[in-house]
C-alpha positions as CSV (number, residue, x, y, z in Angstrom):
1,X,26.9,-49.6,36.5
2,X,23.3,-49.9,36.7
3,X,21.3,-50.4,33.3
4,X,18.5,-47.9,32.2
5,X,15.2,-49.1,33.5
6,X,13.0,-51.2,31.1
7,X,9.4,-49.7,30.9
8,X,6.5,-52.2,30.4
9,X,3.9,-51.6,27.8
10,X,1.5,-50.7,30.3
11,X,3.7,-48.2,32.0
12,X,4.2,-46.4,28.7
13,X,0.7,-46.1,27.9
14,X,-0.3,-45.0,31.5
15,X,2.2,-42.1,31.0
16,X,1.1,-41.4,27.6
17,X,-2.3,-41.0,28.6
18,X,-1.5,-38.7,31.3
19,X,0.6,-36.5,28.7
20,X,-2.5,-36.6,26.5
21,X,-4.8,-35.5,29.3
22,X,-2.6,-32.3,29.8
23,X,-2.2,-31.5,26.0
24,X,-3.5,-33.2,22.8
25,X,-2.6,-35.3,20.2
26,X,-1.2,-32.7,18.1
27,X,1.4,-31.6,20.8
28,X,2.0,-35.1,21.9
29,X,5.3,-36.8,20.5
30,X,7.2,-40.1,21.4
31,X,10.2,-37.7,22.2
32,X,8.2,-35.9,24.9
33,X,7.0,-39.3,26.2
34,X,10.4,-40.9,26.5
35,X,11.4,-37.5,28.3
36,X,8.6,-38.2,30.8
37,X,9.8,-41.7,31.3
38,X,13.4,-40.7,31.7
39,X,14.4,-42.8,28.7
40,X,15.1,-42.2,25.1
41,X,12.8,-42.6,22.2
42,X,14.6,-45.6,20.7
43,X,13.5,-47.7,23.7
44,X,9.8,-46.9,23.2
45,X,10.0,-48.0,19.5
46,X,10.6,-51.6,20.8
47,X,7.0,-51.6,22.0
48,X,5.4,-49.3,19.3
49,X,6.6,-48.9,15.6
50,X,5.5,-45.3,15.6
51,X,3.5,-42.3,17.2
52,X,0.1,-43.5,15.4
53,X,0.5,-46.9,16.8
54,X,0.9,-45.7,20.0
55,X,-2.1,-43.3,20.0
56,X,-4.2,-46.3,18.8
57,X,-3.0,-48.2,21.8
58,X,-4.0,-45.5,24.3
59,X,-7.6,-45.1,22.7
60,X,-8.0,-48.7,22.8
61,X,-7.6,-48.7,26.6
62,X,-10.5,-46.2,26.9
63,X,-12.8,-48.7,24.8
64,X,-11.5,-51.5,27.0
65,X,-12.6,-49.7,30.2
66,X,-16.0,-48.8,28.5
67,X,-16.5,-52.4,27.8
68,X,-15.5,-53.7,31.4
69,X,-18.4,-55.3,33.0
70,X,-20.7,-54.6,30.0
71,X,-23.7,-57.1,29.7
72,X,-26.0,-56.9,26.8
73,X,-29.5,-56.2,27.8
74,X,-32.8,-55.4,26.1
75,X,-33.6,-55.3,22.3
76,X,-31.2,-54.3,19.7
77,X,-31.7,-50.6,19.9
78,X,-31.4,-50.6,23.9
79,X,-28.0,-52.6,23.5
80,X,-26.7,-50.0,20.9
81,X,-28.0,-47.0,23.1
82,X,-26.3,-48.4,26.3
83,X,-23.2,-49.1,24.6
84,X,-23.1,-45.6,23.0
85,X,-23.6,-44.1,26.5
86,X,-20.8,-46.2,28.0
87,X,-18.4,-44.9,25.2
88,X,-19.6,-41.3,25.8
89,X,-19.0,-41.6,29.7
90,X,-15.7,-43.3,29.1
91,X,-14.2,-40.6,27.0
92,X,-16.1,-38.1,29.1
93,X,-13.7,-38.9,32.0
94,X,-10.7,-38.5,29.7
95,X,-11.9,-36.1,27.1
96,X,-8.5,-35.2,25.6
97,X,-8.5,-38.9,24.3
98,X,-11.7,-38.7,22.5
99,X,-10.0,-36.9,19.5
100,X,-7.4,-39.6,19.3
101,X,-10.0,-42.3,19.0
102,X,-12.0,-40.1,16.3
103,X,-8.9,-39.6,14.3
104,X,-6.7,-42.7,14.7
105,X,-9.5,-45.3,15.5
106,X,-8.1,-48.6,17.2
107,X,-7.4,-52.1,16.1
108,X,-7.1,-53.5,19.6
109,X,-9.3,-55.8,21.9
110,X,-11.3,-52.9,23.1
111,X,-12.2,-51.8,19.4
112,X,-13.1,-55.5,18.8
113,X,-15.3,-55.8,21.5
114,X,-17.1,-52.6,20.6
115,X,-17.6,-53.8,17.1
116,X,-18.7,-57.2,18.0
117,X,-21.3,-55.9,20.2
118,X,-22.5,-53.3,17.6
119,X,-22.6,-56.0,14.8
120,X,-24.4,-58.5,16.9
121,X,-27.0,-55.9,18.0
122,X,-27.6,-55.0,14.3
123,X,-28.0,-58.6,13.3
124,X,-30.5,-59.0,16.1
125,X,-32.4,-55.9,14.6
126,X,-33.6,-58.1,11.7
127,X,-31.4,-56.4,9.2
128,X,-30.4,-58.5,6.4
129,X,-26.5,-59.5,6.6
130,X,-25.5,-57.5,3.6
131,X,-27.0,-54.2,5.2
132,X,-25.3,-54.7,8.5
133,X,-21.8,-53.4,7.8
134,X,-23.1,-50.2,6.2
135,X,-25.4,-49.5,9.0
136,X,-22.5,-50.3,11.5
137,X,-20.3,-47.6,9.9
138,X,-22.9,-44.9,10.0
139,X,-23.6,-45.4,13.6
140,X,-19.6,-45.5,14.4
141,X,-19.1,-42.3,12.4
142,X,-22.0,-40.9,14.4
143,X,-20.8,-41.8,17.6
144,X,-17.3,-40.6,17.0
145,X,-18.3,-37.2,15.8
146,X,-20.8,-36.6,18.8
147,X,-18.4,-37.9,21.4
148,X,-15.5,-35.9,19.9
149,X,-17.8,-32.7,20.0
150,X,-18.9,-33.4,23.6
151,X,-15.0,-33.8,24.6
152,X,-14.3,-30.6,22.8
153,X,-16.8,-28.5,24.9
154,X,-15.8,-30.1,28.3
155,X,-12.3,-29.2,27.7
156,X,-12.4,-25.6,27.5
157,X,-11.4,-23.4,30.7
158,X,-14.1,-21.3,32.5
159,X,-12.5,-18.3,31.2
160,X,-12.8,-19.7,27.5
161,X,-16.4,-20.7,28.3
162,X,-17.3,-17.1,29.4
163,X,-15.6,-15.5,26.3
164,X,-17.7,-17.9,24.1
165,X,-20.9,-17.3,25.7
166,X,-20.4,-13.6,25.2
167,X,-19.5,-14.3,21.6
168,X,-22.7,-16.4,21.3
169,X,-24.8,-13.6,22.9
170,X,-23.4,-11.0,20.5
171,X,-23.7,-13.0,17.5
172,X,-27.3,-14.4,18.2
173,X,-29.0,-11.7,20.2
174,X,-27.2,-8.8,18.4
175,X,-28.2,-10.3,15.0
176,X,-29.2,-7.6,12.3
177,X,-33.0,-8.6,11.8
178,X,-33.0,-7.1,8.2
179,X,-29.9,-9.3,7.2
180,X,-30.7,-12.3,9.6
181,X,-34.5,-12.3,10.0
182,X,-34.8,-16.0,11.0
183,X,-32.0,-15.7,13.4
184,X,-33.4,-12.6,15.1
185,X,-36.8,-14.3,15.3
186,X,-35.6,-17.3,17.1
187,X,-32.7,-15.5,18.9
188,X,-34.0,-15.8,22.5
189,X,-34.8,-19.7,22.0
190,X,-31.6,-20.8,20.6
191,X,-29.3,-22.4,22.9
192,X,-25.6,-22.5,22.9
193,X,-23.7,-25.6,21.8
194,X,-22.9,-26.7,25.4
195,X,-26.5,-26.9,26.5
196,X,-28.3,-30.4,27.0
197,X,-25.4,-32.4,25.5
198,X,-26.5,-35.6,26.8
199,X,-30.2,-35.1,25.4
200,X,-29.0,-34.1,22.3
201,X,-26.7,-37.1,22.2
202,X,-29.6,-39.6,22.8
203,X,-31.9,-37.8,20.4
204,X,-29.5,-38.0,17.6
205,X,-28.7,-41.5,18.1
206,X,-32.4,-42.5,18.5
207,X,-33.1,-40.8,15.3
208,X,-30.4,-42.8,13.5
209,X,-31.9,-46.0,15.0
210,X,-35.4,-45.3,14.2
211,X,-34.2,-44.6,10.7
212,X,-32.8,-48.4,10.7
213,X,-36.2,-49.5,12.2
214,X,-38.1,-47.9,9.6
215,X,-35.9,-49.7,6.9
216,X,-36.5,-53.0,8.6
217,X,-40.5,-52.4,8.8
218,X,-40.4,-51.4,5.2
219,X,-38.7,-54.8,4.0
220,X,-41.3,-56.7,6.2
221,X,-44.4,-54.8,5.0
């Protein structure tokens, strides 16, 4: 009798990524993954101890893809901005996995490459070593939130988008000026969350980097 096929770690991660693209981290399970591979859950636990470890490995592959071919160029702000945009683009191609990264993070090679570049760029900024970890943490939190937000917008269906736009118009343009005077005043200029996502991403990140730069200049002055 022919034995059951042994799946490689890469094949398992490929199939897990496909399932996550079609669903999300909440609906994903090792049992569903095993069924998609035509095997049983116990065989997968030889590769990963639990669901969280598996999801971290999938997220790390996105980080590896983002860092593939990356070469640091420019000053420290340009390096961080370029890295941030690469991460945004990588998760933009697989938006369902952005929430996985934000929730579970990653401890693999991809994660270490991202951490190394961010830390090197921050050291190059002139920050004292004792401030680098704090600023690194703030930037990573910001990127994870922005990327997850972008991904959430990009995964809605056309029907859901139209429904959301209708709700937006009712909520904003139909606001009672007596109860919501500021909202009524600015209603025609307020844009929905899905508008100008990249511009907003770059502007928010630039503000954080400008804050760091101001702290550096204050120490020098």
